[in-house]
N, C-alpha and C positions, 0 to 999 in steps of 0.2 A: 278177397272182397269183391263183391259185384259192383260194377260201374252203373251209372244211371241208365245207360243204353242197355246193358246186359240185363238189368232188373226189369226194365220195360219189355225187352224181348222175351224174357222168361214168362212174364205175366201174359203176354199175348199168345205165346206158344202153348202154355199150359191151358189157357182159357179155351182156345180153339180145339185142342185135343179133347177137352172135357165136353164141349157142347156140339161137336161135329155131327153127332147123330140126330141133333135137333134142327139142324139147318134147313133140311128139306121141308119140314112141317111148319117152320116158323118164318124164316127170312127169305126163302127162295121166291115166294110169290111177289116180293118187293124187288129184290135185286135182279131177278130175271127180266124185269121190265126195261132195264137199261142195256141189255145185251145187244139187241138188234140195232138201236141207235149208236152204240159204241162201235160195233163192227162196221156199220155204214159210214161212220165218221172216218174210219181208217181207209176205206175205199174198197176197190175191187180186190177180193182175196182169193178168188177161184184159182186153184193150181199153185197157191203160194204156201210156203212153210210159215206157220204162225205159232208163236210161243204165247201160251196162256199163263201169265205169271200170277201167283196167288190164286190158283185155279179153283180151290175149294172142291166141291163135289163134281166139278167138270162141266158146268153148264155152258160156259163160253166156248170151250173146246168142241162140245157137241154141236152147238150152233154153227161154229166155223166149219166143221166137217160137212154139215148139210149145205153149206154155201160153196162146197168144192175145195176148201183149203185142206192142208195137211197139218193138223194141229199137234202140238205137244203141250201137256199141262205140267206145271210144277207148283208145289205148295210145301210149306214148312211143316205141315201137320200130317203125320203118318195116318191118322184116322181119316182125314179128308181124302187123302190119296187112295186109301183102301176103299172108301165109298165110291170115288170116281171110277176106279178100275172095275168095280162090280157093275156100276150103272152103264158105263160106256167102254166095254172091253176092246172095241176096235181102235181106241185112241191110246197113245202112249202117255202114261202119267208117271212122274218121278217125284220123290221127296227131295227138296232142295231149298236153298236160300235165295230170295230175290235180290239180295245184296251181294251175292257171290255166285252167279249163275254158272253151272257146270257145263258151259258150252264154249266153243272157240269163237273167235271174232268172226263177224259177218256170217253167222249160221242161219239167220232167219230173214224172211222178207218183211215180216211185220210182228209186232208185239202188242198184246192187249193185257190190261190189268183192270178188272172190275172191282173197285173198292178195296183193293189190296194195299195201296200205298199208305193208307191211314193206319195200318197195323204194324208198320216197320219203324224201328228205332232210328234208322238213317235213310230217309226217303231219297235224299240227294244221291246216295250211293246206288240205290235201286234205279234211279234215272240214268246214271252213268252206265250201269250194267245193261240196261235195256238198249242204250245207244251202242255199246260195245258189240253186242251179239247181232245187231241189225246190219244188213247189207247197206251199201251206200244208197241214199234216198229211200231207204225202207221207212215205214211209218209206225209210230208208236201212239197208242190211244189208251187213256185211263179215265176212270171216274172217281169222283170224291163227293161226299155228301155236302150239300149247301148249308150255310149257317142258319140258325133258328130264325133269324130276321126274315128269311124268305121261304122257310120250310115249316109248314104247320106241324107236322109230326114231331120234328126235332124240337120245335118251340114248346110244345106241351110238356115234354120230358124236362127240358132245360128249366122252364119256369117253375115247375113243381119242385124240382130238386133245389133250386136256388131259394125258393120260398120256405121250404120245410126241412131241408136236409142240412147236414153238417158238411161243408166243403173242405174243412180243415182236417182231413183224414190222411193216414199214412198210405200213400200210393207212390209207385215209382214215377220219377219225372219222365214226361212223355213229350214228343214233338208237338208243336201247336196243331190242334186237330183241324182247324179251318184255314191253315196257311195257304193251301192251294186254291182256296175259294177266291182269292184276290187274283184277278186276271194278269196284272202286271207281275206279281210275285211268281205265279206259275210260269209265265213266259221267261222270266229271268232265270229260273231254276232249270228250265229245259235248255235254254241257250248255254248255260254254264255246263250242262251235261253233254253238250256237243250237238244239239239239234239246231236246225236252221230257223233263225228268228222269223223270217218271212213266212214260214210254213205253219206257225203256231195258230191253232184255232181253239176258241173257248166258247162253249155253248152251255146254257142253263136250261134244263128240262124238268118239268114237273109231271109226276105220274100220280095216279090214285091207287092207294093200297086198300083193298077190301079185306076187312078183318071181321070176325064173327061176333066179338063181344067188346064191351067198353073197358075191359081190363086186359085185353089181348096185348096191347102195346106195352103196358107196364110189365106184364108177365114175361113178354119176349125179352125186354131189356134185363130183367132180373134173373131169368132162368136160362136164357139162350144167348145172351150177349157176353161181352168180355170187359171192355173198359168201363162202360156204365155199370155193368153188373158188379165190378169190383168196388165202385163207389157206393152202390146201393148196399152191398154186403157189409159195409162199415157203418151203416146207420143203425140206430137202436130201433126197437119195435114200434115205438110211438112215431118216430120220424118216418119210418118206412110206410106205415099205414097212412100217414098224412100225405105223403107223396102219391101213394096209390090212389087215395080218394080224390086228390086234386086232378090227377090225370083222368080219372073216371068222369069227373064233372066236365072237364074240358072236351071229352069225347062226344058228349051229347050233341054238340054242334054238327057233328058229322054223321049222325044217325040216318040210315036209309032203310028201306024195307028188308034188305037181306043182311043187315048188320051195320057196319060203319065204313065210311068211305073217307080215308084220310089222305090229304095231299102231302107228298114228299117231293123235295127238289134235290137235284144233284147237278154237278157240272161234268161235262164231257170235254176232255182236253186232248188234243192231238198235235203231233208235230212230226216232221220228217228229218232223218239223219242227213247231215251235210254231205 
């Protein structure tokens, strides 16, 4: 029998295996906007060994390489790792679990995770693992999406689903999606994982995602997402069309000459190992 953790882990793993080949065309233009500020928040990385956890197609590793670091990427999706190896053959990429990293203690100078923490059944274990593989005073940086209250793109989807969707559907129990959006909670989790309390930094950054059509956001979540896609897949055709139409109407506010300019917010959180 699967536990709640294993059921959620299976949902995430199977989902990312399924949509890996869509990441470049759908999500990369949004998530890439946070790579530079994430690496900058970690600090000087030239000459350092950097672990890119939940590396996906390898964008953070590539950016770190161009900053003079020596990156290694790891992801639980074989499909993602296959894509990363083809795109960036000069970087080492391996399949592995962020919650059980296949490295000895103090193997890296720094660790980065761009939106990966949200897809793990035990994020606290991932924090402990990041701490374990870091050298003393090594820095860890990660990003998480900000809640709908301060992120327009997230708010459009949340509001449409809550208004027209059925939230009482059969989905695996998952960790609280916005847990690390609370600065105090994020700090306590990092300290519990072995990071220096005085080193914790929490930044909120808003970027603008340029998309071509008023249905792009909905289609992205439906066809190239995982957790929200699983929720949408459990709606009937009437509910699904109502959600799509509501998002489409909300997108009109963000129309520009070249398409639509949608604000998205995320938190960049860093800390140093004691």
